[in-house]
C-alpha positions in Angstrom: 180.4 285.4 123.3 178.2 287.2 125.8 177.7 290.9 125.1 178.4 293.3 128.0 174.9 294.8 127.9 175.4 297.4 130.6 177.6 299.4 128.3 174.5 300.2 126.2 172.8 301.9 129.2 173.4 305.6 129.6 175.8 306.3 132.5 173.3 308.9 133.9 170.7 306.2 134.4 173.1 304.0 136.3 174.2 306.8 138.5 170.6 307.7 139.2 169.9 304.1 140.1 172.7 303.9 142.5 171.7 307.2 144.1 168.1 306.3 144.7 167.8 302.5 144.5 164.5 301.3 146.0 161.4 299.5 145.0 158.4 301.4 143.8 156.1 302.4 146.6 152.3 302.6 146.3 152.1 299.1 144.7 150.5 296.1 146.4 149.1 298.1 149.3 146.9 295.0 149.5 147.8 291.6 148.1 147.9 291.7 144.3 145.1 290.0 142.3 145.2 288.6 138.8 145.8 285.6 136.6 148.9 283.7 135.5 149.4 281.4 132.5 151.6 278.7 134.0 149.4 276.4 136.0 147.0 275.6 133.2 149.0 276.3 130.0 152.7 275.9 130.9 154.7 276.8 127.8 151.7 276.5 125.5 151.1 280.3 125.4 150.6 282.9 122.7 149.2 286.4 122.2 145.8 285.0 121.3 145.5 283.3 124.7 146.5 286.4 126.6 144.1 288.6 124.7 141.2 286.2 125.2 142.0 285.9 128.9 142.0 289.7 129.3 138.6 289.8 127.5 137.3 287.0 129.7 138.5 288.7 132.9 136.3 291.6 132.0 133.4 289.7 130.7 132.9 287.3 133.6 133.3 289.9 136.4 136.8 289.1 137.6 138.0 292.7 136.8 135.0 294.1 138.8 135.9 291.7 141.7 139.4 293.2 141.8 141.6 291.1 139.5 143.7 293.4 137.4 147.0 291.7 136.4 147.2 289.4 133.4 150.5 287.7 133.8 152.5 285.9 131.1 154.7 283.2 132.7 157.7 281.4 131.2 158.3 280.6 127.5 157.3 283.9 125.9 160.9 284.5 125.1 162.5 284.6 121.7 166.2 285.3 121.3 168.2 288.4 122.2 169.1 290.6 119.3 172.7 291.6 118.4 172.7 294.3 121.1 171.4 291.8 123.7 167.8 293.1 123.8 165.4 290.4 124.6 162.7 289.7 122.0 159.4 287.9 122.3 159.0 284.6 120.4 158.0 285.9 116.9 155.7 283.0 116.2 153.8 283.1 119.5 153.8 286.8 119.9 154.0 288.2 116.3 152.4 291.6 117.2 155.0 292.2 119.9 154.7 292.9 123.6 154.0 296.6 123.3 150.9 295.9 121.2 149.8 293.2 123.7 150.2 295.6 126.6 148.2 298.2 124.8 145.4 295.7 124.3 145.4 294.7 128.0 145.6 298.3 129.2 142.6 299.3 126.9 140.5 296.9 129.0 141.5 298.6 132.3 143.9 295.7 133.1 147.7 295.4 133.6 150.2 293.2 131.9 152.8 291.1 133.8 155.8 289.3 132.4 158.3 286.6 133.6 162.0 286.4 133.9 164.7 284.7 136.0 167.7 285.7 138.0 169.7 283.0 136.3 171.1 282.9 132.8 168.2 280.7 131.7 164.6 280.4 132.9 163.1 277.3 134.4 161.8 276.5 130.9 165.3 277.0 129.3 164.6 280.4 127.8 167.0 283.4 128.2 167.1 284.7 131.8 168.1 288.1 133.0 171.5 287.4 134.6 173.9 290.1 133.2 171.0 291.8 131.4 168.9 293.1 134.4 169.0 296.8 133.6 168.6 296.2 129.9 165.6 293.9 130.4 163.9 296.3 132.9 164.3 299.1 130.4 162.8 296.9 127.7 159.9 295.9 129.9 159.2 299.6 130.7 159.2 300.5 127.0 156.7 297.7 126.4 154.4 299.0 129.1 154.8 296.0 131.5 153.3 296.4 135.0 154.4 293.3 136.9 157.6 291.2 136.8 157.6 287.7 138.2 161.3 286.9 138.8 162.2 283.2 139.2 165.2 281.4 140.7 166.3 278.7 138.2 169.9 278.3 137.0 171.3 280.5 139.8 174.2 278.5 141.1 176.7 280.7 142.8 174.3 283.7 143.1 173.3 285.4 146.4 169.5 285.6 146.4 169.2 288.9 148.2 171.8 290.6 145.9 170.3 289.1 142.7 166.8 290.3 143.6 168.1 293.7 144.7 169.8 294.1 141.4 166.5 293.6 139.6 164.7 295.9 142.0 167.3 298.6 141.2 167.0 297.9 137.5 163.2 298.4 137.6 163.6 301.6 139.5 166.2 302.8 137.1 163.8 302.1 134.1 161.4 304.5 135.6 158.1 302.6 135.2 156.4 301.4 138.3 156.4 297.6 138.1 155.4 295.2 140.8 158.3 292.8 141.6 157.1 289.3 142.5 160.1 287.3 143.8 159.7 283.6 143.0 162.6 282.3 145.1 160.7 279.4 146.7 161.7 280.3 150.3 165.1 278.7 150.0 167.0 281.7 151.3 164.3 283.0 153.7 163.2 286.0 151.6 160.8 287.1 154.3 163.8 288.2 156.4 165.2 290.6 153.7 162.5 290.9 151.0 160.4 293.8 152.4 162.7 296.5 150.9 163.4 294.5 147.7 160.1 293.1 146.3 156.4 293.4 146.8 155.9 289.7 147.5 158.0 286.6 147.8 157.3 283.0 147.4 157.5 281.1 150.7 157.5 277.5 149.4 158.1 275.4 146.3 155.4 275.1 143.6 151.8 274.4 144.4 150.0 271.2 143.1 146.2 270.8 142.8 145.6 268.5 145.7 144.4 268.9 149.3 147.3 267.3 151.2 150.1 265.8 149.2 153.7 266.3 148.2 154.9 265.5 144.7 158.7 264.7 144.9 160.6 265.6 141.7 164.0 264.6 143.1 165.7 268.0 143.6 162.4 269.7 144.5 158.8 269.1 145.5 155.4 270.5 144.7 152.9 270.8 147.6 149.2 270.6 148.1 147.1 273.2 149.8 147.6 272.0 153.4 151.3 271.4 153.0 151.7 275.0 151.8 149.6 276.3 154.7 151.6 274.4 157.3 154.8 276.0 155.9 153.6 279.5 156.8 154.1 279.0 160.5 156.2 281.9 162.0 156.1 284.0 158.8 153.1 286.4 159.4 155.1 289.0 161.3 157.0 289.7 158.0 154.0 290.4 155.9 152.1 293.7 155.5 151.1 296.4 153.0 153.5 296.4 150.1 155.3 293.2 151.1 153.4 289.9 151.2 154.1 286.2 151.8 153.2 284.6 148.5 151.8 281.0 148.9 151.9 280.6 145.1 149.3 280.9 142.3 146.0 279.3 143.1 144.7 276.0 141.8 141.0 276.8 142.1 139.2 275.1 139.2 142.1 272.8 138.5 140.8 269.4 139.6 140.0 269.5 143.3 136.5 269.3 144.7 134.3 272.4 145.2 134.7 272.2 148.9 138.4 272.0 148.6 138.4 274.9 146.1 136.4 277.1 148.6 138.7 276.1 151.4 141.8 276.8 149.2 140.5 280.3 148.3 139.5 281.0 151.9 143.0 280.0 153.2 144.8 282.2 150.7 142.4 285.1 151.6 143.0 284.7 155.3 146.7 284.5 154.9 146.9 287.7 152.9 148.5 285.9 150.1 148.3 287.3 146.5 145.2 286.0 144.7 146.5 284.9 141.3 144.2 282.5 139.5 145.7 279.8 137.3 142.8 278.2 135.5 141.4 278.8 132.0 139.1 281.8 132.5 137.6 281.5 129.1 135.7 278.3 129.8 135.5 277.7 133.6 132.2 276.6 135.0 129.9 279.0 136.9 130.7 277.2 140.2 134.4 278.1 139.8 133.6 281.7 138.8 131.5 282.1 141.9 134.4 281.0 144.1 136.9 283.2 142.5 134.6 286.3 142.6 133.2 285.9 146.1 133.4 289.5 147.2 133.1 288.8 150.9 136.2 286.5 150.8 138.1 288.9 148.6 137.3 291.8 151.0 139.0 289.8 153.8 142.1 289.3 151.7 142.1 293.0 150.5 141.5 294.4 154.0 143.6 297.6 154.4 145.1 296.6 157.8 147.1 294.0 156.0 147.6 291.5 158.8 148.0 287.8 158.1 145.9 285.2 159.9 147.1 282.7 162.5 145.8 279.5 164.0 144.7 280.1 167.5 143.1 276.7 168.3 143.0 273.2 167.0 141.0 270.1 168.0 142.1 267.1 165.9 141.4 267.9 162.3 139.4 271.1 163.2 141.4 274.4 163.2 140.3 277.9 164.1 142.1 280.8 162.4 141.8 284.5 163.1 142.6 287.6 161.0 142.3 291.1 162.5 140.7 293.6 160.1 140.5 297.3 159.8 137.8 299.2 161.9 138.1 296.7 164.8 136.6 294.0 162.6 137.7 290.4 162.4 137.6 287.3 160.1 137.4 283.8 161.5 138.0 280.6 159.5 137.0 277.2 160.8 138.9 274.7 158.8 138.1 271.0 158.6 141.2 269.2 157.4 139.8 265.7 157.9 138.0 263.1 155.8 134.5 263.5 157.5 132.1 266.2 158.4 132.5 267.9 161.8 129.8 269.6 164.0 131.1 272.4 166.1 129.5 274.9 168.5 131.1 278.3 168.4 130.7 279.6 171.9 131.9 283.2 171.4 132.5 283.9 175.1 135.0 281.0 175.3 137.2 282.5 172.6 139.1 285.5 173.8 141.7 285.9 171.1 144.8 288.1 171.5 147.2 288.9 168.7 150.8 289.8 169.5 151.5 291.1 165.9 148.6 293.6 165.5 148.2 294.1 169.3 144.5 293.5 168.7 142.0 291.6 170.9 138.8 289.8 170.1 136.8 289.8 173.3 133.0 289.4 173.1 132.7 290.7 176.7 134.0 294.0 175.5 132.7 294.3 171.9 129.7 292.8 170.3 129.8 291.8 166.6 127.5 290.9 163.8 128.8 288.1 161.6 128.2 287.1 158.0 129.2 283.7 156.7 131.1 284.6 153.5 130.1 281.4 151.7 126.5 280.8 152.8 125.5 284.4 153.3 123.9 283.6 156.7 124.1 286.3 159.3 123.8 286.5 163.1 125.5 288.1 166.1 127.9 287.1 168.9 125.1 287.2 171.5 124.4 283.5 171.1 126.4 280.4 170.2 126.7 279.4 166.6 126.2 275.7 165.6 128.3 274.8 162.6 128.6 271.7 160.4 131.8 271.8 158.4 132.0 269.3 155.5 135.2 267.3 154.9 138.0 269.4 153.4 135.9 272.6 153.8 135.6 275.7 155.8 133.2 278.2 157.4 134.4 281.7 157.0 132.9 284.4 159.2 133.3 288.2 158.8 132.7 289.9 162.1 131.8 293.6 162.1 131.7 295.5 165.4 128.2 296.8 166.3 
């Protein structure tokens, strides 16, 4: 028999939640950065892994680069106790979540956790349906900083209402927790999510390939380009505190280095959360350099918070622009194709206007110095730039007004 858990919550808390229901502000002013356990480890998680990952994040420079969330995904759950309070798996997390949060916080990092709007999670563990306020209070007591909220086992639920309930529960609990809505874009969360969560998934799950779709019958997983192509028309909905989430990254998970650099660049340009999914404890130096590239991260974390758009394409070559603060810009030249492409960037031929930010990139009006975020080369817009873009790769230019 299901316990009616809301009876255990003081009435004053519920009244307060109804009177001031809102998401916590001052979170995700720029896209969140961190790590998540799912892509590499799935259900094979325990407190030792989380502690070692937090240590690695500090040791290898990811914390210094801006990554601060250590997020536990599905399968951490044990059972609910007699009062309906969720418990961590006692074998996998014997020290408890409060001790784990203290460990992560002591390293200057934040701890994230996972739940689901349905009665069960995607991995078959206890979801939060009917326990939203109780679970949020539990997470707050543990010291949780981030809640990834999934969408399995939700037949008959209204997505906007279900996510709003968890938003209100988190606010009622009193601890600022970032709400990451993992609804897969089925109910167009970009149209209603800005007042509910801090980010929302725009597609089904990612898969570590350049351009593929893995069909699982009732759902599909998508490669990097397939996810990129599904962002068309969504940029107007993103901004500080509310981001289009293209899913956790697959950098270091089996693609080529060029594809990993392009993948990371695309996520940065699109102002998507940068959540790594590989094993931080043992990744090669080449992968670490990609994930900690400060020039690329700076483009993602730009305070203006405007998502990029494609302003030109020629066959497999695409040019993307992202307005930045202080009248600066980022440009990405993406080669989707199977062979290298040579391209001459004649700056005066590219007068780019953005109807979202109302910004204009016009070399006749403003001169810029540019830096290639990957090669480190520099120059200015006074002369054309000759580029050679490898297959499945990018050039990424950070333009600063002179």
